C-alpha positions as CSV (number, residue, x, y, z in Angstrom):
1,M,2.7,237.1,-147.3
2,K,0.6,235.5,-150.1
3,L,-1.1,232.3,-149.7
4,Y,-2.1,230.4,-152.7
5,L,-5.9,229.4,-152.3
6,P,-8.0,227.5,-154.8
7,R,-11.1,229.3,-156.2
8,R,-14.3,228.7,-154.7
9,S,-15.8,228.2,-158.1
10,R,-13.7,225.3,-158.4
11,V,-14.5,223.9,-155.1
12,A,-18.2,224.1,-155.2
13,P,-19.0,221.5,-158.0
14,V,-16.6,218.9,-156.3
15,F,-18.5,219.4,-152.9
16,G,-21.8,219.3,-154.7
17,A,-21.1,216.0,-156.9
18,L,-20.0,214.6,-153.2
19,I,-23.1,215.6,-151.6
20,A,-24.8,214.1,-154.5
21,L,-23.0,210.7,-154.0
22,M,-23.5,210.6,-150.2
23,S,-27.4,211.1,-150.9
24,L,-27.6,208.4,-153.3
25,G,-25.5,206.2,-150.9
26,L,-27.9,207.0,-147.8
27,A,-30.7,206.1,-150.0
28,G,-29.5,202.9,-150.9
29,C,-29.0,202.0,-147.6
30,A,-32.6,202.4,-146.7
31,V,-33.7,198.9,-147.5
32,P,-37.3,197.9,-146.4
33,P,-37.9,194.6,-145.2
34,Q,-39.8,192.4,-148.1
35,A,-41.9,189.5,-147.0
36,L,-42.1,186.4,-149.4
37,T,-45.1,186.4,-151.3
38,A,-47.7,183.4,-151.4
39,D,-46.5,182.3,-154.6
40,E,-42.9,182.5,-153.7
41,R,-43.4,180.3,-150.8
42,Q,-45.7,178.0,-152.8
43,D,-42.8,177.7,-155.3
44,M,-40.3,176.8,-152.3
45,V,-42.6,174.2,-150.8
46,K,-42.9,172.6,-154.3
47,A,-39.0,172.6,-154.6
48,D,-38.6,171.2,-151.1
49,R,-41.1,168.3,-151.8
50,Q,-39.1,167.3,-154.8
51,A,-35.9,167.6,-153.1
52,L,-37.0,165.3,-150.0
53,T,-37.0,162.2,-151.8
54,Q,-35.3,162.8,-155.2
55,Q,-32.6,160.7,-156.8
56,Q,-33.4,157.7,-154.7
57,E,-33.3,154.0,-155.5
58,P,-36.9,152.8,-156.0
59,L,-38.2,149.9,-153.9
60,Q,-37.9,146.5,-155.7
61,G,-40.0,144.4,-153.4
62,P,-40.4,143.8,-149.6
63,I,-37.7,145.3,-147.5
64,T,-35.3,143.4,-145.5
65,L,-33.6,144.6,-142.2
66,E,-30.5,145.1,-143.8
67,E,-32.0,147.2,-146.8
68,A,-34.0,149.3,-144.3
69,M,-30.6,150.0,-142.6
70,A,-29.0,150.8,-146.1
71,R,-31.7,153.2,-146.8
72,A,-31.5,154.9,-143.7
73,I,-27.8,155.3,-144.0
74,R,-28.3,156.6,-147.5
75,Y,-31.1,158.7,-147.2
76,N,-31.9,159.9,-143.9
77,L,-32.0,163.4,-143.7
78,D,-30.5,163.7,-140.2
79,H,-27.4,161.6,-141.4
80,R,-27.3,163.9,-144.5
81,V,-26.8,166.9,-142.2
82,K,-24.1,165.5,-140.3
83,L,-22.4,164.4,-143.7
84,M,-22.9,167.9,-144.7
85,E,-21.4,169.3,-141.4
86,A,-18.3,167.1,-142.0
87,A,-18.0,168.3,-145.6
88,V,-18.3,172.0,-144.3
89,A,-15.4,171.2,-141.5
90,Q,-13.2,169.7,-144.4
91,R,-13.8,173.0,-146.5
92,Q,-13.1,175.2,-143.3
93,L,-9.8,173.1,-143.1
94,D,-8.7,173.8,-146.6
95,L,-9.3,177.5,-146.1
96,S,-7.3,177.7,-143.0
97,R,-4.3,176.1,-145.0
98,T,-4.4,179.3,-147.0
99,D,-3.4,181.4,-144.0
100,L,0.0,179.6,-143.8
101,L,0.9,181.3,-147.1
102,P,2.6,184.6,-147.4
103,K,0.2,187.7,-148.2
104,L,0.5,188.8,-151.7
105,A,-1.6,192.2,-152.2
106,L,-2.2,193.7,-155.5
107,S,-3.8,197.2,-155.5
108,A,-4.2,199.8,-158.2
109,G,-5.9,203.3,-158.0
110,Y,-6.6,206.2,-160.1
111,N,-6.6,209.9,-158.6
112,W,-7.9,213.2,-160.1
113,R,-8.2,216.6,-158.8
114,D,-9.8,219.8,-160.3
115,N,-6.3,221.8,-159.5
116,D,-2.7,221.5,-158.9
117,L,-1.6,219.9,-155.7
118,A,0.8,222.9,-155.0
119,S,2.8,223.9,-152.0
120,S,5.0,226.7,-150.9
121,S,8.0,227.0,-148.4
122,R,8.2,229.4,-145.3
123,S,11.5,230.4,-143.9
124,V,11.8,229.5,-140.3
125,L,14.1,232.2,-139.7
126,T,12.4,235.2,-141.2
127,D,8.8,233.7,-141.3
128,R,8.3,234.9,-144.9
129,Q,7.6,232.6,-148.1
130,S,10.9,231.5,-149.4
131,L,9.9,229.9,-152.8
132,E,6.8,230.6,-155.0
133,P,4.0,227.8,-155.1
134,S,5.1,224.7,-157.0
135,T,3.9,221.4,-157.8
136,S,5.5,218.0,-158.4
137,T,2.2,215.9,-158.9
138,D,0.0,215.4,-161.9
139,R,-3.7,216.3,-161.4
140,A,-4.5,212.9,-162.9
141,R,-2.2,209.9,-162.1
142,G,-2.6,206.1,-161.6
143,T,-0.8,204.0,-159.1
144,S,-0.4,200.2,-158.7
145,D,1.2,198.2,-156.1
146,L,2.5,194.5,-155.7
147,T,3.3,193.4,-152.1
148,L,4.6,190.1,-150.9
149,S,4.6,190.0,-147.1
150,W,5.1,187.2,-144.6
151,N,4.5,187.6,-140.8
152,V,6.4,184.9,-138.9
153,L,4.0,185.2,-135.8
154,D,1.0,185.2,-137.8
155,F,2.2,182.0,-139.4
156,G,2.8,180.3,-136.2
157,V,-0.8,181.3,-134.9
158,S,-2.0,180.3,-138.4
159,Y,-0.3,176.9,-138.1
160,F,-1.8,176.1,-134.6
161,T,-5.3,177.2,-136.1
162,A,-5.0,174.8,-138.9
163,Q,-4.3,172.0,-136.6
164,Q,-7.1,172.9,-134.6
165,Q,-9.3,172.9,-137.7
166,A,-8.0,169.4,-138.5
167,D,-9.1,168.1,-135.1
168,R,-12.5,169.7,-135.8
169,V,-13.0,167.8,-138.9
170,L,-12.4,164.6,-137.1
171,M,-14.9,165.7,-134.2
172,A,-17.4,166.3,-136.9
173,E,-16.9,162.6,-138.2
174,E,-17.4,161.5,-134.7
175,R,-20.6,163.3,-134.2
176,R,-21.8,161.7,-137.6
177,R,-20.8,158.2,-136.2
178,K,-23.0,159.0,-133.1
179,V,-26.0,160.0,-135.1
180,L,-25.3,156.8,-137.3
181,H,-25.5,154.7,-134.2
182,L,-28.7,156.1,-133.0
183,L,-30.1,155.6,-136.5
184,M,-29.3,152.0,-136.6
185,Q,-31.0,151.4,-133.3
186,Q,-34.2,153.3,-134.2
187,T,-34.4,151.4,-137.5
188,T,-34.2,148.1,-136.0
189,Q,-36.8,148.8,-133.4
190,A,-39.1,150.4,-136.2
191,Y,-38.6,147.6,-138.5
192,W,-39.9,145.0,-136.0
193,Q,-42.9,147.1,-135.0
194,A,-43.6,147.5,-138.8
195,A,-43.2,143.5,-139.0
196,G,-45.5,143.0,-136.3
197,A,-48.1,145.5,-137.9
198,Q,-47.9,143.7,-141.0
199,M,-48.7,140.5,-139.7
200,L,-51.6,141.6,-137.6
201,E,-53.0,144.5,-139.8
202,N,-55.2,142.2,-141.8
203,R,-56.6,140.1,-138.9
204,I,-57.9,143.0,-136.7
205,E,-60.9,144.1,-139.0
206,P,-62.6,140.4,-139.1
207,V,-62.5,140.3,-135.2
208,L,-63.7,143.9,-135.0
209,A,-66.7,142.9,-137.4
210,L,-67.3,139.9,-135.4
211,S,-67.4,141.9,-132.1
212,R,-69.9,144.5,-133.7
213,R,-72.2,141.8,-134.9
214,A,-72.3,140.1,-131.5
215,L,-72.9,143.5,-130.0
216,E,-76.0,144.1,-132.3
217,D,-77.3,140.6,-131.4
218,S,-76.9,141.4,-127.8
219,R,-78.7,144.6,-128.0
220,K,-81.7,142.8,-129.7
221,V,-81.6,140.3,-126.9
222,E,-82.1,143.2,-124.4
223,L,-84.7,144.8,-126.3
224,E,-86.7,141.3,-126.7
225,K,-85.9,140.8,-123.0
226,L,-84.6,137.4,-123.7
227,R,-82.0,137.9,-120.9
228,S,-82.0,139.8,-117.7
229,P,-81.0,143.6,-118.3
230,V,-77.9,143.4,-116.1
231,E,-76.5,140.2,-117.7
232,A,-77.0,141.9,-121.2
233,L,-75.5,145.1,-120.1
234,N,-72.5,143.3,-118.7
235,Y,-72.1,141.2,-121.9
236,Q,-72.2,144.3,-123.7
237,R,-69.7,146.2,-121.6
238,Q,-67.3,143.4,-122.2
239,L,-67.7,143.4,-125.9
240,L,-67.3,147.2,-126.1
241,D,-64.0,146.7,-124.1
242,I,-62.8,144.3,-126.5
243,V,-63.9,146.6,-129.3
244,R,-61.9,149.7,-127.7
245,Q,-58.8,147.5,-127.1
246,L,-58.8,146.5,-130.7
247,Q,-59.4,149.7,-132.0
248,A,-56.4,151.0,-129.9
249,V,-54.2,148.2,-131.3
250,R,-55.4,149.2,-134.8
251,D,-54.5,152.8,-134.4
252,E,-51.1,151.8,-133.1
253,L,-50.3,149.3,-136.0
254,A,-51.3,152.1,-138.3
255,Q,-48.5,154.4,-137.2
256,A,-45.7,151.6,-137.3
257,K,-44.9,151.6,-141.0
258,P,-44.9,155.6,-141.3
259,R,-42.3,155.6,-138.7
260,L,-40.1,153.3,-140.6
261,A,-40.8,155.1,-143.8
262,A,-39.8,158.5,-142.2
263,I,-36.3,156.9,-141.2
264,M,-35.7,155.4,-144.5
265,N,-36.8,158.7,-146.0
266,L,-39.8,157.3,-148.2
267,E,-42.2,159.5,-149.7
268,P,-45.2,159.6,-147.0
269,G,-48.0,157.4,-147.8
270,Q,-46.1,155.3,-149.9
271,E,-47.0,151.5,-149.6
272,F,-44.4,149.0,-149.0
273,S,-43.9,145.6,-147.3
274,V,-41.0,144.2,-144.7
275,V,-39.8,140.7,-145.0
276,V,-40.8,139.0,-141.7
277,P,-38.6,136.2,-140.7
278,A,-39.9,132.7,-140.1
279,S,-38.3,132.6,-136.6
280,M,-37.2,135.4,-134.2
281,Q,-33.7,134.7,-133.4
282,V,-32.6,135.8,-129.9
283,P,-29.1,137.9,-130.0
284,R,-27.0,136.4,-127.3
285,I,-24.0,138.1,-125.5
286,T,-21.3,136.4,-123.5
287,L,-18.8,139.4,-123.5
288,P,-17.8,140.0,-120.0
289,A,-19.0,143.5,-118.6
290,A,-15.3,144.5,-118.1
291,S,-14.4,144.0,-121.8
292,M,-17.5,146.0,-122.7
293,E,-16.2,148.9,-120.5
294,E,-12.7,148.7,-122.5
295,A,-14.2,148.6,-125.6
296,A,-16.6,151.7,-125.0
297,L,-13.5,153.6,-123.8
298,L,-11.8,153.0,-126.8
299,R,-14.7,153.3,-129.5
300,R,-17.2,155.6,-128.2
301,P,-17.7,158.5,-130.7
302,E,-18.3,161.1,-127.6
303,L,-15.2,160.1,-126.0
304,V,-13.1,160.3,-129.2
305,E,-14.5,163.7,-130.0
306,A,-13.7,164.6,-126.2
307,Q,-10.1,163.5,-126.8
308,Y,-10.0,165.8,-130.0
309,N,-11.6,168.6,-128.2
310,E,-9.0,168.3,-125.4
311,R,-6.1,168.5,-128.1
312,V,-7.8,171.6,-129.4
313,S,-7.5,173.1,-125.9
314,L,-4.0,172.3,-125.8
315,L,-3.3,174.0,-129.2
316,E,-5.3,177.0,-128.0
317,T,-2.8,177.2,-125.1
318,R,0.2,177.2,-127.6
319,K,-1.5,180.0,-129.7
320,A,-1.9,182.1,-126.4
321,L,1.9,181.7,-125.9
322,A,2.8,182.5,-129.4
323,R,0.7,185.7,-129.5
324,L,3.2,187.0,-126.6
325,L,6.1,186.8,-129.0
326,P,7.2,189.7,-131.2
327,G,6.1,189.7,-134.8
328,L,8.7,189.5,-137.6
329,E,7.4,190.7,-141.1
330,I,9.3,190.5,-144.3
331,Y,8.0,192.2,-147.3
332,L,9.0,192.4,-150.8
333,G,7.1,194.7,-153.4
334,G,6.9,196.5,-156.7
335,H,5.6,199.8,-157.4
336,Y,4.5,201.9,-160.2
337,D,3.2,205.7,-160.4
338,S,2.4,207.4,-163.6
339,N,3.2,210.9,-162.1
340,S,5.3,212.6,-164.9
341,Y,7.3,214.7,-162.4
342,L,8.7,211.5,-161.0
343,T,12.3,210.6,-162.2
344,N,11.6,206.6,-161.7
345,R,8.0,205.8,-162.3
346,Q,8.8,202.2,-161.3
347,W,10.7,200.6,-158.5
348,G,10.9,198.0,-156.1
349,D,11.5,197.8,-152.3
350,A,12.1,195.1,-149.5
351,G,12.3,195.5,-145.8
352,L,12.1,193.8,-142.4
353,R,9.7,194.9,-139.6
354,V,9.5,193.8,-135.8
355,S,6.4,194.6,-134.0
356,W,5.6,193.7,-130.4
357,N,2.4,194.6,-128.5
358,L,3.9,195.2,-125.2
359,F,0.3,195.3,-123.4
360,N,0.3,191.4,-124.1
361,L,3.3,191.2,-121.9
362,L,1.5,192.8,-119.1
363,N,-1.5,190.4,-119.5
364,A,0.6,187.2,-120.2
365,G,-0.4,185.9,-116.8
366,E,-4.0,186.1,-117.3
367,I,-3.8,185.0,-121.0
368,R,-1.8,181.7,-120.1
369,G,-4.2,181.2,-117.2
370,M,-7.3,181.5,-119.4
371,A,-5.6,179.0,-121.8
372,Q,-4.9,176.5,-119.0
373,A,-8.2,176.7,-117.6
374,Q,-9.8,175.8,-121.1
375,L,-7.6,172.8,-121.2
376,D,-8.2,171.7,-117.7
377,L,-12.1,172.1,-118.4
378,A,-11.7,170.0,-121.6
379,R,-9.7,167.2,-119.5
380,Q,-12.4,167.2,-116.9
381,Q,-15.5,167.1,-119.5
382,R,-13.6,163.9,-121.2
383,L,-13.4,162.3,-117.3
384,A,-16.9,163.2,-116.8
385,M,-17.8,161.6,-120.2
386,S,-15.7,158.6,-119.5
387,M,-17.6,158.1,-116.2
388,A,-20.8,158.6,-118.2
389,V,-20.0,156.0,-120.7
390,L,-19.2,153.4,-118.3
391,T,-22.5,153.9,-116.5
392,Q,-24.1,153.7,-120.1
393,V,-22.5,150.6,-120.7
394,H,-23.6,148.8,-117.5
395,V,-27.2,150.3,-117.9
396,A,-27.6,149.0,-121.6
397,R,-26.2,145.6,-120.3
398,L,-29.0,145.6,-117.8
399,D,-31.6,146.8,-120.2
400,Y,-30.7,144.2,-122.5
401,L,-30.9,141.4,-119.9
402,G,-34.2,142.5,-118.9
403,R,-35.6,142.8,-122.4
404,L,-34.5,139.3,-123.0
405,S,-36.2,138.0,-119.9
406,Q,-39.2,139.9,-120.8
407,F,-39.0,138.5,-124.4
408,E,-39.0,134.9,-123.1
409,L,-41.7,135.4,-120.7
410,T,-43.7,137.1,-123.5
411,E,-42.9,134.3,-125.8
412,Q,-44.5,131.6,-123.3
413,I,-47.7,133.9,-122.7
414,N,-48.1,134.2,-126.5
415,S,-48.0,130.4,-126.7
416,V,-50.6,129.9,-124.1
417,E,-53.0,132.4,-125.4
418,Q,-52.8,130.8,-129.0
419,R,-53.6,127.5,-127.5
420,I,-56.6,129.0,-125.6
421,F,-57.8,130.6,-129.0
422,T,-57.7,127.3,-130.6
423,Y,-59.5,125.6,-127.9
424,A,-62.2,128.5,-127.8
425,R,-62.6,128.5,-131.4
426,N,-63.2,124.7,-131.5
427,A,-65.5,124.7,-128.4
428,A,-67.6,127.9,-129.7
429,S,-71.3,127.2,-130.0
430,A,-74.3,129.2,-131.1
431,N,-75.1,130.6,-127.8
432,S,-74.0,134.3,-127.1
433,Q,-71.8,133.2,-124.1
434,G,-69.7,131.1,-126.3
435,K,-69.5,133.8,-129.0
436,L,-68.2,135.8,-126.3
437,E,-65.3,133.5,-125.3
438,E,-64.4,133.0,-128.8
439,I,-64.3,137.0,-129.4
440,R,-62.3,137.3,-126.2
441,A,-59.9,134.7,-127.0
442,S,-59.4,135.8,-130.5
443,A,-58.7,139.3,-129.2
444,A,-56.3,138.2,-126.4
445,A,-54.4,136.1,-128.8
446,M,-53.9,138.9,-131.3
447,M,-52.8,141.3,-128.7
448,S,-50.6,138.6,-127.2
449,E,-48.7,138.3,-130.7
450,L,-48.6,142.1,-130.9
451,R,-47.0,142.2,-127.6
452,L,-44.7,139.5,-128.9
453,Y,-43.5,141.5,-131.8
454,Q,-43.3,144.3,-129.6
455,S,-41.2,142.7,-126.9
456,Y,-38.9,141.3,-129.6
457,G,-38.5,144.8,-131.3
458,A,-37.6,146.3,-127.7
459,L,-35.2,143.2,-127.4
460,Q,-33.6,144.2,-130.9
461,G,-33.6,147.9,-129.8
462,A,-31.8,147.1,-126.5
463,Y,-29.3,144.8,-128.4
464,G,-28.7,147.8,-130.8
465,Q,-28.2,150.2,-127.7
466,L,-25.8,147.7,-126.2
467,I,-24.0,147.7,-129.5
468,A,-24.0,151.6,-129.9
469,T,-22.9,151.9,-126.2
470,I,-19.8,149.9,-126.8
471,G,-19.1,152.0,-130.1
472,L,-19.3,149.3,-132.8
473,D,-20.2,150.8,-136.0
474,P,-22.9,149.7,-138.5
475,L,-20.5,149.9,-141.6
476,P,-16.8,149.0,-142.1
477,E,-14.3,151.4,-142.5
478,S,-14.4,151.4,-146.4
479,V,-17.4,150.5,-148.5
480,N,-16.8,149.4,-152.2
481,S,-20.0,151.4,-153.2
482,H,-22.8,153.4,-151.9
483,D,-25.8,151.9,-153.5
484,I,-28.4,150.3,-151.4
485,R,-27.4,146.7,-152.2
486,S,-23.6,147.4,-151.5
487,L,-24.6,149.2,-148.2
488,G,-26.9,146.2,-147.3
489,E,-24.2,143.6,-147.7
490,A,-21.8,145.9,-145.6
491,V,-24.3,146.3,-142.9
492,K,-24.8,142.3,-142.8
493,A,-21.1,141.9,-142.7
494,S,-20.8,144.3,-139.7
495,E,-23.7,142.4,-138.0
496,Q,-21.4,139.4,-138.3
497,N,-18.6,141.0,-136.7
498,W,-20.9,142.4,-133.8
499,I,-21.7,138.7,-133.2
500,K,-18.1,137.9,-133.1
501,T,-17.0,140.7,-130.8
502,M,-20.1,140.2,-128.3
503,N,-19.3,136.2,-128.3
504,P,-15.8,136.0,-128.0
505,E,-16.1,132.4,-127.0
506,G,-18.1,131.6,-130.3
507,G,-21.7,131.8,-128.7
508,V,-24.5,132.6,-130.9
C-alpha cells in the first residue's frame, strides 16, 4: 500500500518561517517597564495646573453666598467627578442596549499551503487503497461569511441587564445629589468663616502692635526697677498670653478664605472678597419632626439609591431564572468560497438550534437561592438605611436647635464684650495698668466677634445639614442655563423653597 507523503524539502521552509514568526512574537512580548522621565512628569504637572481652573468665569467683584454655591456646583472637582460617573453610567446603558440586537458577524480569510490537500480511500473490506490520491481544494483560496444570528435566551438575559444598567444610571445620579448636598453645607460654613476672617483680618495687627509695644515698655520698667519684679513679670505674662491668642486667631483666619477658594476651585492664592450682610438673619424652622421624617424617607439620595439597588437585585433574580431555560438560536447566513473545485461557490443557509445546559438544572436550587439571598440583603440594607436616616433627622434637628441656642448666647456675650471694650478704651490712661486693660478688652472683643461669626457659620452649617438630611436639593429639577449668574439665581430660588418647606405655617 502506498501513502502519499509530502516531501521534507517542502515542509522545512514552512516550519522555519513559523519558528521565526514565533521568535519575533516572543521577543515582542518581552516588554520591560519604562518609568516616566522627569520631563514627562513636568509636562503632566504643567498640563494639570492649566486644566484645574481653565474655562472658568472670572470673578466680577465680591462674592455672595449664592455665587459661592453656584461656583461650587459648576467648578468643584468632586462634583465634576460625580457628573462624569453619571455620564459613564449612561454610556454603559447605551452599550448594553446593543446587546439586545441580533449578532451580525462578518468574516473573511485567505488560506495557502505549499502542496495539494490530497487524500486517498481505503477499502474496509480488503484494507487496500481503493482510489489514487486526489484533491478537491485549491492550494490558495479565499473565504467570506456573513451570518445573522439571534439567541432568544441571550436576548432575555441582555434585556434584564439593560434594565439593571438603567437603574444604575439613576443610582449614579443619586450619588451626585448626595455629593451636592454635602458640598452646599461645606460652602455655607466656609463662606461665613471667610466673612468673619474678612471682617477681622485688618484689626488684629494693630492690637498685636499695641501689645508688643506695651510688652517692650514693661521690660524697660523691669530693667529700670520702677516696679516690683513679680508684678512686672505677671504683667508681661498676661501680655504674652494675649499675643499668643491673637496670633492663633490670625493663623486661623488666614486659612478661612483658602478653604472657600478650594471649594469653589479658584486658583490657589487668588485674592477675593466676600459680601458680608449687614445683619445675621437666623434661619427658623417650624416643621414638625414627624414631617421631617416623612420628607427624608421620600427624598434622601441614599434611600432612593437603596430602592434602585433593590430593584437591581430583583432583576438579578429574574436573570438567574432565565439562565435555567434552554437557549433557542436562529441564524441566517451567506457564504462564499473561491475554491475552483466547488460547483457552487456562493450559497446561503438558515437554521434553528436549541441548546440546554443540563448542569444548570442540577444547580437550579442554589442559583435561585443565591439570587434570593442578594434580594433579601438589598432589602435589609434599605431598611437599615431607613433607620439610619430617621436617626440622622433627629440628630440634625437637635444639632440645629443647639447651634441656635449657642448663637443667641454668643450674640449676647459679644454685645457685652463690645460694650466693655468701649468703656475700657474711653477710660484708658497713660499708666501701664490702664493700657493692659485696654489691650485685654480689645483682644477679648475681637475674639468674641470671631466666635460670633464662627457660631453663625456653625448655625448655618447645622441648618444646611438639616436641609440635606431631609433631602431638599440646592437646585430645581431644571435650570435654564449653567452660567454662574443663572445658577446663583436658581440657588436663591431653591433657598426660598426651603424656607416654605421648613416653615409650612408661614414662619421666617
